[in-house]
N, C-alpha and C positions, 0 to 999 in steps of 0.2 A: 377934531373932536366935535361931535354934535353939541348943539346948545342944550341947556337944561330943559327938561320936560316941565311945562307949566300946567300942572294939574289944577283943576277947579277945586273949590272948597269941598264939594261933595266927594270927589275922588280922594281927597286927602283924608276925609273922615273915614271913608271906606278902607283906605290903606292902613289907617291906625288899627283897624281890627285885625289885619293880617300881620303886622310887623311890630316887634317889640321896640322899646325905647333905645335905639342905637342907630348909628349911621349905617345904612345899607349901601352896598355897591351894586348898581344895576349895570347892564351892558347894552350898548346900542347895537343896532343891527349890523353896523360896520365893524364891530368888535371893540370899539373904544369904550372905556368905562365911564360911567356917570356917577358922581357922588351925590346921593340923595340926602336931603336934610334929615336930621334926627327926627324921628316920628314919636307921636304921642304914645305913652305906655298903653298896652292893649293886652287883653286876656289870651290871645292866640296868635301865633305866627305859624302859618303852614310852610311857607318858604319852598324849598326844593325837595321834591319827593320822587318816589318810584313805586310802581305797581308791583305787587308781590302775591305769590301763593295761590293764584287762581286755579291752577291746574296741577298742583302738587299732589302726590299720593298721600300726603299727610292727612287729608280729610277722610280717607277711607281706612288708612292704616298708619297710625302715628309712627311706628317703627320703620316704615318704608319711606319716610320723608326725604326729600332732596334738600330741603331748606334746613340748615343746621343752626343751632343756637348762636354760634359765633357770627353768623351773617348779620344779625342785628347790630353787633358791635362794628363789624366791618363797613356796613352801610353808613352808620353814624360817622365813623372815622373818615370815610370818603368825602363827607361834607353834606350828606342829605339830612333833611330836617323832619321828614314825615314819610309814612308808608300809606299807600292806598291798598287796603286789603280786599282782594276780589273774592267774595264768598258766594257759594251756590248752596244755600241751606235747604231748599225744598226737598231734595233727596234724602235729607237727614231728619226730616220731620216725622213724627208719628201721625196717625190718622186723624180724620175729622172728629171721631168720637173722643179723642184726647186733646182736642183743640189745636192740633198741628204743633204740639209741643216738641221742641228740639231734643234730640237724644242726648243722654248724659255724656257719652264719649265725644260728641261734637262740641259740647260746652268745654270739656277738658282741653281739647285742642285750641279752641278760641282763647281760653284763659292763658294757655302757654304763649300764644302769639302776642296778645295784648300786654301781658305782664312783661315779656321780654322787650317789647317795643318801648314801653314806658320806662322800664329800668335803664334802657340805653338812651333816654332823653329823645325819643322819637315820638312825635304825634302819630296818631293812627286813625285813618278813615275806614269805617266799616261800610264797604261798598256792596250793596245787594246786587250781585252780578247775574241775577236770574232774568236777564233781558229777553232771552228766547222764549222761555215759558210764559212770561208775563205778556209778551207781544203776540204770541200765537193764540193764547187763550186767556185774555184778561179776566173775564168773568169767572172762569173755572178756577183761577188761581187767586182771586181777590182775597178770600179768607186766609189763605196761606200767607199772602203778602202782609195783611194787617196783623195777623198773629205773630209773624216774625218781628215786626216793629214793636208790638206790644211787649214781647219778651225781651227784646234788646233795651227798650225803655225801662223796664223793670230792673233788668240786670245792671245797667250802668248808671242808675240814678245817682249814686254816691260818687261816681268818678268825675274827675275834672274835665273841663272842655277840651282837653288834649285828646279825648276820644270824640270823634266826629262821626255823625251819621250821614250816609248818602242814600237817599230813598230808593233809587233804582238806576242801574247803568243802562244807558242807551235804549230807552223805550222806542218802539217803532211799529210799523205795520198796523195791526188791529188796535194797538194802544196809541191812537192818534192824539193830536193836541187837545181836542175837546174832552176825550175820556181820561187822558193823562192828568189834566188839571183837576178832575174830580178825584182820582185815585191819590194824587199827591196831597190834596187838601185833607182827605180822610186820614192818610198815614201821618201827616204832620200833626193833626189833632190828637191822634193817639200818642205821639211822642211828647207833645206839649203838656199832656196831663201830669207827667212826672218830671219832665225835663224842659222847663219853660225857657231856659236860656242856652241849651246845648246847640252848638253850631250844626246846622243841617244843610246838606248840599242837594240841590235840585237842578236838573238839566232839562232842556227842551227835547221834544220828540225827534224822530228820524235820526237816531244814533247820537243824541246830544249835539245836534247840528248848531254850529256857530251862527248860521244864518236864520234860525227860527226862534231866537230869544224873544222876539215880539209876541210869540204865541203863548208865553207863560203867564199864568194868572197867580200872582203871589200876594199874600196878605201884607198890606202896607204897614201894618203896625207890628210886624215881626222883623226886627233888625238882625236876627241871628241866622239868616239864610244866605248862603253863598250859592252862586249860580255857576254851574259847570258847563264847559264846552269841550268837545273833543276835536282834534284837528289832524286829518290825514290827507289833506289835499296836496297835490293831485293823486288820486288813488292809483292811477296808472304807474306812477313812480313808487309810492309808499307800499303798495301791495302786489307788486310784480312778483310772479312766481309763487304766490301764496296758495296753499292747497285747498283752502276753504272758500275761496272766492269763485266767481264764474270762470268759464273755460277760457275766455279771452285773456283775462288777467293772469290766470294760472299758467298760460303758455307764453306770457310776455317776459322778456328779459332784456337787460342792457340799457334800460331807460335811465338817463341821467337827469340831474336837476341842478339849477343854479343860474338860470338866465335872469337878466334884469326884470323881464316881464313876470317870471315866476316869483321872484322876490317881492315885486310890487303887489302881486295877488295876495300874498300873506299879509302884508301891511294893511291892505284894503280891508280884508276880512277882520283883522284884529282891531283896526281903528273903529269899524262899525260896531263891533261888540263892546269896545271900550266906551264908545259914546252911549250905547244902550245902558251900560252899567251906570254911567254918570246920570243920565236922564231918569233912571229908575231907582237911583240910590242903592245899587246892588254891587257887591263884590263879585268879580268874575274870576273863576279858577279854571285853569287849563288842566283837566284831569287825565287826559291821554293825548299823546303825540308820539311820533316816531316813524321809522321806515324799516320794513322787513329786511332781514339779513340777506336776502337774495339780490337786493339792490346793489349796484356798484358801490364799493366801500367809500370811495372819495366823495361821491354825491350823497351818500347816506350821512357822512360826517358833516358835509356842508349844509344839508337840509336840517339836521338836528341842531346844529349851531345857530342857524338863522332863525328857526322857529323859536328856539329857547331864548335867544337874545331879544327878539321882537316881543315875546311874551313878557320878559322882565322890563322891557322899555314901557310896556303898558301899565306896569305896576302890579302884575298878577303873580300869584304863586302857581306852581306847576307840578305835575306828576308824570314822569316818563313811563311809557309803556315799552318794555317792562324789565324786571330784574334779570330773569333768565329766559330760556326758550328762544322763540323766533325773532323777537326784536331786541335781543340780548345786549345787556350792558355788563353782565357778570357771567363768565364762563364756568359753570359749576363743574363740568367734567375736568377741566384743567386748573380749577381752583384759582382763578385770577380774573381781574377786571379786564374788560375790553377797552383798552386805554384810549384809542381814538374817540370812542363814544363818551366815555367818562370825562375825557379831557375837554369836550365841548359842553357837556352838561354842567360840569363844575370846574371851570378853569382854575388852575393852581390847586387842585385837590391835593391834600396832604399825602395821599397814598400813591400819587403818580411819581415816577422816577424823575 
């Protein structure tokens, strides 16, 4: 068994924000468990999460939803602690003459999701998933962006901090580091007018790159900011066969993962991010990771296990991509968990046979 991880005083303080007063079990990269010391009582524990509902028909027609009310309960029973709700609100906003106000039916759907999550003791991250629109035309969508967060800030003012805001998923291209720092600052100011202590998640540019944390400019006097990273390295493995990527990856298949060198690359990336978090007094959250279901199953399981355990070894919470569809952990069609993936995400999950 690996020796205990000796976090600095700074990382201990950061971890207190994420974990409640109880003894957590983390897992080393080799699969051995590590008993962490009881942590200071804290207002929020993100813990283990899963991305949901980004591409569900629910947003256009509630009656055609794939995601059933019972799934909130089943996700909780499986051992997950939070949901990262991927939302694309711009197409559901009214025009500029109405301040880009969200349509009433969209609010009804959002209420159904948030209320069911909280009722099932799941924290929920409202992740603005308009990364393409914002990155292709930042200036043209700036007012939509700020209006959305103004509306969310107004709506959730009275909610506990179990509702978390994530400013924008994966800024990239025209929304470069310099411009993104301006937009993030403006959106954060809007939120802080009525939600001075609500947890807010912000990531670096170029798809929330784990290697660009140093480009973030965050207010030193705001302790309620978590910094997110996404991890899909190496893309040749995690995105092989994916229809939305370039031709080379789209036509790639049979790539395996799990050599010592590949594992060492994960540790190196995560250690650098952990050190950045310590140096900057910031909590790091792994908001997305996973391998496309066209990857060889054995390697997909090995990769998910190793990334997840290494993440927990760093003291981070995580959100797996995703509940259903292409990186699947739950098979909606057959109404069952994909047990090899769930089994490495949450070892000893109560729902596993």
